[in-house]
C-alpha positions in Angstrom: 0.0 0.0 0.0 1.4 3.4 -1.1 0.4 6.7 0.6 0.0 10.1 -0.8 -2.0 13.4 -0.4 -4.1 15.8 -2.3 -1.7 18.6 -3.4 -2.1 22.1 -4.8 -1.5 23.0 -8.4 -0.9 26.7 -7.6 1.5 28.3 -10.1 1.0 25.5 -12.6 0.0 21.9 -12.6 3.7 20.9 -13.1 4.3 22.0 -9.5 2.2 19.2 -8.0 4.8 16.4 -8.2 7.4 18.5 -6.2 4.9 19.4 -3.6 3.9 15.7 -3.3 7.5 14.5 -2.8 8.2 17.2 -0.3 5.3 15.7 1.8 6.8 12.2 1.6 4.1 11.1 -0.9 4.4 7.8 -2.9 1.4 8.8 -5.0 -0.7 12.0 -5.1 -4.0 13.6 -6.1 -4.8 17.0 -7.5 -7.3 19.1 -9.3 -6.6 20.2 -12.9 -8.6 23.4 -12.4 -10.3 25.4 -9.6 -12.7 23.1 -7.8 -15.2 26.0 -7.5 -15.6 26.8 -11.2 -14.3 29.1 -13.8 -12.3 28.5 -17.0 -9.7 25.7 -16.6 -6.0 26.5 -17.3 -5.0 25.4 -20.8 -2.9 22.2 -20.8 -0.3 23.3 -23.4 2.2 20.8 -24.7 5.1 22.4 -22.8 3.1 22.4 -19.5 2.2 18.7 -20.0 5.8 17.8 -20.8 7.1 19.7 -17.7 4.5 17.8 -15.6 5.8 14.5 -16.9 9.4 15.5 -16.3 8.7 16.5 -12.7 6.8 13.2 -12.1 9.8 11.3 -13.4 12.2 13.3 -11.3 10.1 12.6 -8.2 9.7 8.9 -9.2 5.9 9.3 -9.0 3.9 7.1 -11.4 0.5 6.8 -9.7 -1.4 10.1 -9.6 -5.1 10.9 -9.5 -7.5 13.8 -10.2 -10.6 14.9 -8.3 -13.3 16.7 -10.2 -14.7 20.0 -9.0 -17.2 20.0 -6.1 -20.3 21.4 -7.8 -21.0 18.4 -10.0 -24.5 16.9 -9.8 -25.1 14.0 -12.2 -28.5 13.4 -10.6 -30.0 16.8 -10.8 -33.5 17.4 -12.2 -32.3 20.8 -13.3 -31.4 20.2 -16.9 -28.8 23.0 -17.1 -26.9 21.9 -14.0 -26.9 18.2 -15.1 -25.8 19.1 -18.7 -23.0 21.2 -17.3 -22.0 18.4 -14.9 -21.9 15.9 -17.8 -19.8 18.1 -19.9 -17.4 19.0 -17.1 -16.8 15.4 -16.1 -16.1 14.4 -19.7 -13.8 17.4 -20.1 -12.0 16.5 -17.0 -11.6 12.9 -18.2 -10.0 14.2 -21.4 -7.7 16.6 -19.4 -6.7 13.7 -17.1 -6.0 11.4 -20.0 -3.7 14.0 -21.5 -1.8 14.0 -18.2 -1.8 10.1 -18.1 -3.7 10.2 -14.8 -4.5 6.7 -13.5 -8.0 7.5 -12.2 -10.3 10.4 -11.7 -12.9 10.4 -9.0 -16.1 12.4 -8.8 -18.9 13.0 -6.3 -22.1 11.7 -7.8 -24.6 14.4 -6.9 -27.8 14.9 -4.9 -31.4 13.8 -5.1 -32.8 16.9 -3.5 -36.4 17.6 -4.6 -36.6 14.3 -6.4 -37.6 10.7 -5.9 -34.5 8.7 -5.1 -35.2 6.2 -8.0 -35.5 9.1 -10.5 -32.2 10.5 -9.2 -30.5 7.1 -9.7 -31.8 6.9 -13.3 -30.5 10.4 -14.0 -27.0 9.4 -12.7 -27.0 6.3 -14.9 -28.0 8.3 -17.9 -25.4 10.9 -17.1 -22.6 8.3 -16.8 -23.7 6.7 -20.1 -23.4 10.0 -21.8 -20.1 10.9 -20.2 -18.5 7.6 -21.3 -20.1 7.3 -24.7 -17.2 6.7 -27.1 -14.7 7.6 -24.5 -11.4 5.8 -25.1 -9.0 7.7 -22.9 -6.4 6.5 -20.5 -8.0 7.6 -17.2 -10.7 5.6 -15.4 -13.7 7.3 -13.9 -14.3 6.5 -10.2 -17.5 7.2 -8.1 -16.9 8.3 -4.5 -19.0 7.2 -1.6 -20.5 10.0 0.5 -20.9 10.6 4.3 -24.7 10.7 4.2 -25.2 14.5 4.4 -28.3 15.9 2.9 -29.7 14.0 -0.1 -26.3 12.9 -1.6 -26.1 9.8 -3.8 -23.7 7.1 -2.9 -24.2 6.8 0.8 -24.4 3.0 0.7 -22.4 0.4 -1.2 -25.7 -1.1 -2.3 -26.6 2.2 -4.0 -23.3 2.5 -5.8 -23.6 -1.1 -6.9 -27.0 -0.4 -8.4 -25.5 2.5 -10.4 -22.6 0.3 -11.6 -24.9 -2.5 -12.6 -27.2 -0.2 -14.5 -24.6 1.8 -16.4 -23.8 0.7 -19.9 -20.1 1.2 -19.5 -18.3 -1.2 -17.2 -15.2 1.0 -17.1 -16.4 2.7 -13.9 -14.7 2.1 -10.6 -15.1 3.2 -7.0 -13.1 5.4 -4.6 -13.8 4.6 -1.0 -13.4 7.4 1.6 -12.8 6.2 5.2 -14.3 9.3 6.8 -17.3 9.1 4.6 -17.8 5.4 5.3 -17.5 6.0 9.1 -20.0 8.9 9.0 -22.5 7.0 6.9 -22.6 3.9 9.2 -19.7 1.7 8.3 -17.6 1.2 11.5 -13.9 0.9 10.8 -12.4 0.9 14.3 -11.4 -2.7 14.8 -10.2 -5.8 12.8 -13.7 -7.2 13.0 -15.2 -4.0 11.6 -12.8 -4.1 8.6 -13.6 -7.8 8.1 -17.3 -6.9 8.1 -16.6 -4.1 5.5 -14.7 -6.6 3.4 -17.7 -8.9 3.2 -20.1 -6.0 2.4 -17.8 -4.9 -0.5 -17.6 -8.4 -1.8 -21.4 -8.7 -1.9 -22.0 -5.2 -3.4 -19.6 -3.3 -5.6 -16.9 -6.1 -5.4 -13.2 -5.5 -5.0 -12.6 -5.6 -8.7 -14.3 -2.1 -8.8 -12.3 -0.6 -5.9 -9.4 1.4 -7.3 -8.4 3.9 -4.6 -8.9 4.7 -0.9 -9.2 8.2 0.5 -7.7 7.8 4.0 -9.2 10.4 6.3 -9.9 10.2 10.0 -13.2 11.7 11.2 -13.9 14.7 13.4 -17.4 13.5 13.9 -19.0 10.5 15.6 -19.9 7.2 13.9 -23.0 7.3 11.8 -23.2 11.1 12.1 -23.9 11.8 8.5 -21.4 14.6 8.4 -18.3 15.0 6.3 -15.5 16.3 8.6 -12.0 15.1 8.0 -9.4 14.9 10.7 -5.7 14.0 10.8 -4.8 10.3 11.0 -5.1 8.9 14.5 -6.6 12.1 15.9 -10.2 11.5 15.0 -13.0 9.1 15.9 -11.7 6.3 13.7 -8.3 6.3 15.4 -5.0 4.9 14.6 -6.3 1.4 15.3 -8.8 1.6 12.4 -6.1 2.6 9.9 -3.8 -0.2 11.2 -6.7 -2.7 10.5 -7.1 -1.3 7.0 -3.3 -1.5 6.3 -3.3 -5.1 7.6 -6.2 -6.2 5.5 -5.0 -8.1 2.4 -8.0 -7.0 0.3 -7.6 -3.3 1.1 -3.8 -2.9 1.3 -3.3 -3.4 -2.4 -4.8 0.0 -3.2 -3.1 3.4 -3.0 -4.3 5.6 -0.1 -4.7 9.4 -0.5 -5.1 11.7 2.6 -7.3 14.7 2.3 -6.7 16.2 5.7 -6.1 19.9 6.7 -2.9 21.2 5.0 -1.0 21.6 8.3 -0.1 18.2 9.4 -0.5 16.3 6.1 3.2 15.4 6.2 2.8 13.9 9.6 -0.3 12.0 8.5 1.7 10.3 5.7 4.5 9.5 8.2 2.0 7.9 10.6 0.6 5.7 7.8 4.1 4.6 6.7 5.0 3.7 10.3 1.8 1.6 10.6 2.8 -0.1 7.3 6.3 -0.8 8.6 4.9 -2.4 11.7 2.5 -4.6 9.7 5.4 -5.8 7.5 7.8 -6.5 10.3 
């Protein structure tokens, strides 16, 4: 299991690899644009080549992209959903240009809709995003913490979307803080074994491609998305030790999305837990 963090692209996307290696990352995640909107920076040939050079210099081969926050593939508002579809497809193309391994997205919300209609909208949106797509980067759906009317709170719901989508080139990114907040306990070896069985019977491990490793500021089953530094939250160091020791989960990269101050320490804590597991 390799560990990394979400890093800034301030000053140019080619700065991300150096920031990652300075944090002790073995992989990393980034945005390709502002997560809050606006025109994306152009990925000119010289920028892309400089990015590749910096990745090579840092010996970083696995890197990931997160889509902007305002995407809603479930929306009943046609303009919002159209914009979301176009943006996800555009981000897949940008990510492929950068040879990004996977790109994860939040799915959206069923606010003011029947849940079943929202699911059908998501499936239709994904079909349109991936129609004739032949890029390098795989699209991942991220589970949610249970806040509001967000789609993807349970693995059963994500599995339903995966099963209904025409394209089978869709994977899953699981977030530890989101799982914990939405009712999947992660604090003990038994909890992780139970999670393993749930995943096997829903989305399957073939679909899991990445883990977001975040401790939780809020209590179990709170339905709130609040990230905390590794070992300092409600999941605790023991929960991450159990994940790292689990042979089904420790084959995936883990990206931390914790507050900027202390990220380097988070990665170090995870590496120490890995070292103990291997000794």
